[in-house]
N, C-alpha and C positions, 0 to 999 in steps of 0.2 A: 889600378886596372880599369879599363873602360867598362867592362861588363859589370863590375861592382857598382860603379857610379850609376849606370843605367838601371840596374835592379833596385837600388835604393830610391831613385826618383820614381820608378814605376810603382813601387809600393806606396809612396806618397810624395808628390801629389797625383801621380798617374801619368806623367808625361815628362819628357826631357829633350834637350837640344845638346848634341855632342859635336862641337866644332872639331875638324880634323879626325873624324872617324876613319876616313880614308886619307892616305898621304896624297900629295900632289901627283906623284907618279901613278898611283892606283886610280885616282880620279881621272887623269888624262887618258889612261888606257881604257877605262870604262866608257868615258865620253866618246872616244874614237870608235868603239864598237857600236855605240848608240847612233852616232852620226852616219856611220857606214850603212847600217841597217835602214836608217831613215832615207838616205840618198838612194838606196836600192828600191824604194817603194814598198817596203815590207810593213810600214805602219798603216793604221786605218783610223778613221774618226772614232773617238771614244763615245760610248753611249751611257745612258743612265738607266738604272733599274736592273733587276735580276733576270737571268735567262736570256731571252732575245732583247738585248738592250736597245733602247731607242736613242738615236742621235738627236740631241737637242742643243744646238750650238748656242742658244740663248742662256743655257745653264752651264755647259762646259764646252770649251773649244779646243781641247788638246787632242793629239793623235797618239795612239798607243801601239806597242808591240809586246804581246804576252811572251814571257820567257819560257822556253822549254829546251830540251836537249838539242833540237835542230837549229836553234838560233843562238845558243850560248857559246861565246868565244872564251878564250882563256881568262880575260879580265872579268867577264860575267860569272864564270865558274868560280873564280877566286872570291868574289863578293858573296856568292851563294854559300861557299864554305864558311866565310866569316859570319854570315847571318845564321848558319846552322849552329855554329858555336854559341852565338848569342841565344838562340832558341833553347838550346840545352841548358845553358846557365840560368836563364829566366825560369825554366821549368823546375830546375833543381831548387831554386830559392823561393819562388812565388807559387808553385803548384798550379799553374794556369792550364795545364793539359794541352799545351801547344803541340800539334801533330806535324804540321808542315808549313811551308810558306808558298804563297802565290805572288809572282812578281811581274811587273811590266815596266818597260821604258815608257816615259811620257815626254812628248815634245809639244810645247805650247808655242804656236806661231805668235809673232808680235800682235798685240792687241787682244789676245784671248786670255780667258781666265776660267775659274770654276766657282760657281756661286756656293754660298754657305750650305754645308751638309754634314751628316754623320757618315761614318764608313761602314756601319753594319746595316744589313738589310733587315727589314721588319720580319720577314718570313724565314730568315736563315741567320742563326747566331754563331756560325763557325768563325767568322772574322773576329779575332780577339784583340790583336795588337797591330796597329799600323806602323809601318816603317817606311821612311822616305830618306833617300840618299841623293843629295843634289850633285849635279855634274857640271855646273856652269863655271866658266873660266872668267876671272876678273870681273865678277858681278859688282855693280855699283848701286847705291841707293836710288839714283836717278833712273835705273833700268826697270824699276817697279817689280812686279811679280812676287811680292812678299806673300808668305803664308800668313794669313790672318787667323789667329787661333784664340778661341775663347776658353781660358782656363776655368772659368766659372760661368754659369748660365747668365747671370746678371752683370758680369764684369765687362769692362771695355776689352776689346781684343788686343792681344799683343801682336806685333809684326815680326816675323822671322825672315831674314834675308836668305834667298836660296843660293848660298855661297857653296861653291864646289867643295866636296869632301865632308860636308856637314850631314849628320844624321839627326832626324827628328823622329821620335817614336812616342806613341801614346795609346791608351786604351781606346779601342775603336768605337765602343758604344757610348762613350762619355763626353767626348769633346767635339763641339762644333768647330768647323774651320772652312776657310775658302782660299782660293788663289786669286790674288789681285792681278789685273791685266798687266802684262809685261810689255816693255817697249823694244825687246829683242827676243830672239828665240830662247826659251827656258827649258832646260832638260833635267830630268830626274829618273831615278829608279825607285819605283813605288810598289808597295805590296803589303801583305797581311800575313801574320802568323795566325794559323787557324787551328781550332779544335776539331775533333772528329764530329 
């Protein structure tokens, strides 16, 4: 079962990559909703920092759409249910006290990326577990856009291809990561399981 493998990996080493977390059909449906919202102009430039985020394109160049009930179509609601099941399973086994999930679609235009960072704010420790689900179709190594991920502070980064249907999850306060510039549009559903 996927949840068991994820829980084991989160216990140690604290991160995992799950190819085919979503089926090709699920991924295509979610990608379609993401692209439709993007085409409608619903996305906005992503910012950095907490509260009133500052747009700093030299740090991150993606556009985002935060998910709530007004923008969630059937495919988005289905992934929310799947992630809710994962939240409950992780809580039952690892006692992380995860209360909810905040999610957004992220679209990186060609040439944009996101410099090395941690996912937890210094002044707010609610973000506990990062979840990223990639929505890209037929992604090739030459397309770039890899998630560069440092499993240890002094280690060389590993590179994770943003292949459609893949889930990446990790403890938000422990692992530095960045998004390498892509040569085509790069899509994901990204979010955080949070504590109260």
